[in-house]
C-alpha positions in Angstrom: -0.1 0.0 0.0 1.3 3.4 -1.0 2.0 6.2 1.7 -0.7 8.2 0.2 -3.2 5.4 0.7 -2.1 4.6 4.3 -2.5 8.4 5.0 -6.0 8.5 3.3 -7.1 5.6 5.7 -5.7 7.3 8.7 -7.5 10.5 7.8 -10.7 8.5 7.3 -10.4 6.7 10.6 -11.0 10.0 12.5 -8.6 9.0 15.3 -5.0 8.0 16.0 -4.2 4.2 16.3 -5.0 3.5 20.1 -1.8 1.7 21.1 1.3 0.1 19.7 -0.1 -3.3 19.1 -2.7 -1.7 17.0 -0.1 0.3 15.0 1.8 -2.9 14.4 -1.0 -4.9 13.1 -2.3 -2.1 10.8 1.2 -1.8 9.5 1.3 -5.6 8.8 -2.0 -5.2 7.0 -0.5 -2.3 4.9 2.4 -4.5 4.0 0.3 -7.4 3.0 -2.0 -5.2 0.9 0.9 -3.8 -0.9 2.1 -7.2 -1.8 -1.4 -8.4 -2.8 -2.0 -5.2 -4.9 0.9 -6.2 -7.3 -1.1 -9.1 -8.7 -4.6 -8.3 -7.7 -5.8 -7.3 -11.4 -4.3 -10.4 -12.9 -5.6 -12.8 -10.2 -9.1 -11.1 -10.4 -9.1 -12.1 -14.1 -7.9 -15.7 -13.4 -9.9 -16.5 -10.6 -9.4 -19.8 -8.8 -7.7 -20.7 -5.4 -5.2 -18.2 -4.3 -3.0 -20.7 -2.3 0.2 -18.7 -2.0 -1.8 -15.4 -1.2 -3.5 -17.3 1.6 -0.2 -18.4 3.0 0.9 -14.8 3.1 -1.9 -14.2 5.5 -0.8 -17.0 7.5 3.0 -16.2 7.4 2.3 -12.5 8.8 0.5 -13.8 11.9 -2.9 -12.3 10.8 -4.8 -15.7 11.5 -3.8 -15.0 15.2 -5.6 -11.8 15.7 -8.9 -13.2 17.1 -7.3 -16.1 19.1 -7.4 -15.1 22.8 -4.1 -14.2 24.4 -4.5 -16.9 27.0 -4.7 -19.6 24.0 -1.4 -18.2 22.5 -3.1 -15.7 20.0 -3.0 -12.0 19.7 -6.4 -11.4 21.4 -7.0 -8.2 19.3 -10.3 -6.4 19.8 -12.9 -6.9 17.0 -12.7 -3.2 16.4 -9.0 -3.6 15.4 -9.6 -6.9 13.3 -12.3 -5.1 11.2 -9.8 -2.3 10.4 -7.3 -4.8 9.5 -9.7 -6.5 7.1 -10.8 -3.1 5.6 -7.3 -2.2 4.9 -6.5 -5.5 3.0 -9.8 -5.1 1.2 -8.5 -1.9 -0.4 -6.2 -3.9 -2.4 -7.8 -7.2 -2.6 -11.4 -7.9 -1.2 -11.3 -11.6 -1.9 -8.3 -12.2 0.3 -9.7 -9.8 2.8 -12.9 -11.8 2.7 -10.8 -15.0 3.3 -9.2 -13.5 6.3 -12.5 -12.1 7.7 -14.3 -15.3 7.5 -11.5 -17.3 9.3 -11.9 -14.7 12.3 -15.6 -15.2 12.1 -15.3 -18.9 12.6 -12.8 -18.3 15.5 -15.1 -15.9 17.0 -18.0 -18.5 16.7 -15.9 -21.0 18.7 -15.5 -18.5 21.4 -19.2 -17.8 21.5 -20.5 -21.3 21.2 -17.8 -23.6 22.6 -17.5 -25.2 25.9 -14.5 -24.5 28.0 -12.9 -27.9 26.8 -13.8 -27.0 23.2 -12.4 -23.6 23.3 -9.1 -24.8 25.0 -8.7 -27.5 22.2 -9.6 -25.4 19.1 -8.1 -22.0 20.1 -5.0 -23.4 21.4 -4.7 -25.7 18.3 -5.3 -22.6 16.1 -2.5 -20.6 17.7 0.0 -23.5 17.9 -0.7 -24.9 14.4 -1.8 -21.7 12.6 -5.0 -23.2 11.3 -6.9 -21.4 8.6 -10.6 -21.8 9.3 -13.3 -22.1 6.5 -17.0 -21.6 6.5 -19.6 -24.3 5.7 -22.3 -23.1 8.2 -24.8 -21.3 5.8 -28.0 -21.7 7.7 -30.2 -21.2 4.6 -28.9 -24.3 2.8 -30.5 -27.2 4.4 -29.4 -29.8 1.8 -26.9 -31.2 4.5 -28.7 -33.3 6.9 -27.7 -34.3 10.4 -28.6 -38.0 11.1 -28.5 -39.5 14.5 -25.8 -42.1 15.0 -26.4 -45.1 17.1 -23.1 -44.8 18.9 -23.5 -41.2 19.6 -22.8 -38.1 17.6 -24.3 -37.4 14.1 -23.6 -38.2 10.5 -23.6 -35.2 8.1 -24.7 -36.0 4.5 -25.5 -33.6 1.5 -24.2 -30.5 -0.1 -23.6 -27.0 1.2 -23.1 -24.0 -0.9 -21.4 -20.4 -0.5 -18.7 -22.1 1.6 -16.2 -19.3 1.9 -12.7 -20.2 2.7 -13.4 -23.9 2.8 -10.9 -24.6 0.0 -7.5 -24.8 1.5 -8.6 -24.6 5.1 -7.6 -26.7 8.0 -10.7 -26.6 10.1 -14.4 -26.0 9.2 -17.3 -24.6 11.1 -20.2 -26.9 9.6 -23.9 -26.9 10.2 -26.5 -29.6 9.0 -30.2 -29.7 9.4 -31.7 -32.1 12.0 -35.2 -32.9 10.7 -36.4 -34.5 14.0 -35.8 -31.3 16.2 -36.3 -28.9 13.1 -33.0 -27.2 14.2 -29.3 -27.0 13.2 -26.4 -28.9 14.3 -23.2 -26.8 14.4 -19.9 -28.4 14.8 -16.1 -27.7 14.3 -14.4 -30.5 12.3 -11.1 -30.9 10.4 -11.5 -30.3 6.7 -9.7 -33.4 5.8 -12.1 -35.7 7.6 -13.2 -38.6 5.6 -16.2 -37.9 3.5 -15.6 -34.2 3.0 -15.0 -33.0 -0.6 -14.3 -29.3 -1.2 -15.2 -28.4 -4.8 -13.4 -25.5 -6.6 -16.7 -24.4 -8.4 -17.1 -20.8 -7.3 -18.1 -19.1 -10.5 -19.5 -15.6 -9.5 -18.5 -12.3 -11.5 -16.9 -11.0 -8.4 -15.0 -11.9 -5.3 -13.5 -14.5 -7.6 -10.8 -15.8 -5.1 -13.0 -16.4 -2.0 -13.2 -20.1 -2.6 -17.0 -19.8 -2.0 -18.0 -22.8 -3.8 -19.6 -26.1 -2.8 -18.7 -28.6 -0.1 -20.1 -32.1 -0.1 -20.6 -34.2 3.1 -20.8 -38.0 2.3 -21.5 -39.8 5.6 -19.2 -37.6 7.6 -19.0 -38.7 11.4 -19.4 -35.8 13.9 -18.5 -36.7 17.4 -20.6 -35.4 20.3 -17.5 -33.4 21.6 -17.3 -31.7 18.2 -20.8 -30.2 18.4 -20.8 -26.6 19.4 -24.6 -26.4 19.2 -26.7 -29.4 19.6 -30.1 -29.9 17.9 -32.8 -28.6 19.8 -30.6 -26.6 22.2 -32.3 -23.6 24.0 -31.7 -20.4 22.3 -29.8 -17.5 24.0 -28.8 -14.0 22.7 -25.2 -15.4 22.4 -26.4 -17.6 19.6 -27.6 -15.0 17.1 -24.9 -12.7 18.3 -22.6 -14.4 15.6 -24.9 -12.7 12.9 -23.7 -9.3 14.2 -20.1 -10.4 13.8 -20.8 -11.7 10.2 -22.7 -8.7 9.1 -20.0 -6.2 10.2 -17.4 -8.4 8.3 -19.5 -7.5 5.2 -19.6 -3.7 6.1 -15.8 -3.6 6.3 -15.4 -5.6 3.1 -17.8 -3.0 1.5 -15.8 -0.1 3.0 -12.3 -1.6 1.9 -13.7 -1.8 -1.7 -14.9 1.7 -1.5 -11.8 3.1 -0.1 -9.7 1.2 -2.7 -11.9 2.5 -5.5 -11.8 6.1 -4.2 -8.2 6.0 -3.9 -7.9 4.8 -7.6 -10.2 7.7 -8.7 -8.1 10.2 -6.7 -4.7 8.9 -8.1 -6.1 8.6 -11.7 -7.4 12.2 -11.5 -4.2 13.6 -10.0 -1.8 11.6 -12.3 -3.3 10.6 -15.5 -6.6 12.2 -16.3 -6.7 14.9 -19.0 -9.0 17.9 -18.5 -12.2 18.0 -20.6 -11.9 20.4 -23.7 -14.8 22.5 -22.3 -13.4 22.8 -18.7 -11.0 25.6 -19.3 -8.5 24.3 -16.9 -5.1 22.8 -17.2 -5.4 20.1 -14.7 -8.2 17.7 -14.6 -8.5 17.9 -10.8 -9.3 21.5 -11.2 -12.4 20.7 -13.1 -15.3 21.8 -10.7 -17.5 18.9 -11.8 -14.7 16.4 -10.9 -14.3 18.2 -7.7 -18.0 17.8 -7.1 -17.8 14.0 -7.6 -14.8 13.8 -5.2 -16.5 15.9 -2.5 -19.8 14.0 -2.7 -18.2 10.6 -2.7 -15.8 11.7 0.2 -18.8 12.5 2.4 -20.6 9.2 1.6 -17.3 7.3 2.3 -16.6 9.2 5.5 -20.1 8.9 6.9 -20.0 5.1 6.3 -16.8 4.6 7.9 -17.6 6.7 11.1 -20.7 4.3 11.4 -18.5 1.2 10.9 -16.0 2.4 13.6 -18.9 2.9 16.0 -20.4 -0.6 15.3 -16.9 -2.3 15.7 -16.7 -0.7 19.3 -20.3 -1.7 20.0 -19.6 -5.3 18.8 -16.3 -5.7 20.8 -18.0 -4.2 24.1 -20.8 -6.9 24.1 -18.6 -9.7 22.5 -16.4 -9.4 25.6 -19.5 -10.2 27.8 -19.3 -13.7 26.6 -22.1 -15.9 27.8 -23.6 -12.7 29.6 -24.6 -11.1 26.4 -28.2 -10.0 26.9 -31.1 -9.5 24.5 -30.8 -5.8 24.8 -26.9 -5.8 24.2 -27.7 -8.1 21.1 -30.3 -5.7 20.0 -28.2 -2.7 20.4 -25.4 -4.2 18.4 -27.7 -5.5 15.7 -29.0 -1.6 15.1 -25.5 -0.3 15.1 -24.3 -3.0 12.6 -27.4 -2.3 10.4 -26.8 1.4 10.3 -23.2 0.7 9.1 -24.3 -2.0 6.8 -26.8 0.3 4.9 -24.4 3.3 4.7 -21.6 1.1 3.4 -23.8 -0.6 0.9 -24.9 2.7 -0.6 -21.4 4.2 -0.4 -19.6 1.3 -2.2 -22.1 0.9 -5.1 -22.1 4.7 -5.8 -18.3 5.0 -5.5 -17.5 2.0 -7.6 -19.9 3.4 -10.3 -18.9 7.0 -10.2 -15.3 6.0 -10.3 -15.7 6.0 -14.1 -17.3 9.4 -14.2 -14.1 10.6 -12.6 -11.6 8.5 -14.9 -13.7 8.8 -18.1 -13.3 6.5 -21.1 -9.7 5.8 -20.7 -10.4 4.4 -17.3 -12.0 1.4 -18.7 -8.8 0.0 -20.1 -8.4 -3.5 -18.9 -4.9 -2.8 -17.4 -6.4 -0.7 -14.7 -8.9 -3.3 -13.7 -11.1 -0.7 -12.3 -14.2 -2.9 -13.1 -13.2 -5.3 -10.3 -14.2 -2.9 -7.5 -17.9 -2.7 -8.9 -18.1 -6.4 -9.6 -16.8 -7.4 -6.2 -19.0 -4.8 -4.5 -22.1 -5.9 -6.6 -21.6 -9.6 -5.9 -21.0 -9.0 -2.1 -23.8 -6.6 -1.5 -26.3 -9.3 -2.7 -25.4 -11.5 0.2 -28.7 -10.5 1.9 -31.3 -7.8 0.8 -30.3 -4.3 2.1 -34.1 -3.5 2.0 -34.7 -5.4 5.0 -32.0 -3.6 7.0 -33.6 -0.4 6.1 -36.9 -1.8 7.1 -35.4 -2.8 10.5 -33.9 0.7 11.1 -37.5 2.2 10.3 -39.0 0.0 13.0 -36.3 1.2 15.3 -36.6 4.7 14.5 -40.5 4.7 14.9 -41.0 2.2 17.7 -37.5 1.5 19.2 -38.0 -2.2 18.1 -35.0 -4.2 17.9 -34.6 -6.5 14.8 -35.9 -10.0 15.1 -32.7 -12.2 15.5 -32.2 -14.3 12.4 -29.1 -15.5 10.6 -29.0 -12.2 8.7 -30.2 -9.7 11.1 
């Protein structure tokens, strides 16, 4: 990442890095982002599995951020983890996606696991530098959990949108248990017999997120591997994971928006030619381009402030662990929804109006500016933003918290 980009992000953050550890990890994120940026355009065209780039995240210690210090990890707050993800997403939102989803699974173990499960899985992640993948996807009930006579369950069926599963060491997996009409959620090794991870992700954006299909063919899941058993009583802790996941999306959107804005800024300053009717010698002195820049900056700034507020709220309540209350979960869901709507709107407008600033020459394939819009448009379809706006309307009118679901 260039010095100008780092300065831009520091300006947008609205505050100084709080302590030396945070400065260190943000500097690591910048270094990783700089390396990823050198091949980002080419890899976006190729798609497929970015094995060496994933190893770059591992080698720089970024997989350890969410692992508690007592288990041998960094024990970073979520507010910092999200900022690290955002910085990497400026250069490569697919690899930032993989990193963020790794931390989402680790966070899920912290929320859902017993003391023994947390000790085993978190210490193992720290000592062996495991990369976690996601096969939880609660809407996809094709994977079924069948009761096993000797205890535990057998998972059978397909699961889609499995971000980070390919090349992972461990999976957070869910299966539908028909008898109880509920999910079984477990943590299992990716190399377990019967698990096949398919390299079949074929979306127009986020092309290296390894978000394809995983097949479970009579996969044995032992009782001690189950984090949430079928029919387990619900508590506010269970749907708190949704808040973690939704704020992942927010920061990926913002990283894409920041990266696109910085490219528009650089192009306008260094490459753009003034329009013949503008009467100016530098493109950046064109009042219409200045209007684009000013309007987009305000959208970006507002979205980032809301994302940082939400990050602080998430961390404050995540730290409560099993003591998370319904009110705390509701407050977090509102803060995340506010940030999600703002980031959604900002990234789509910035990645579109980027081309109003660069003009026709900015569409040349060598720049790869289209990847920002494709990545943003693909990711913002994760769940309908209309329902977030509806939830915020209910909150504004009636102070009604969103109904806890896997997406709200």
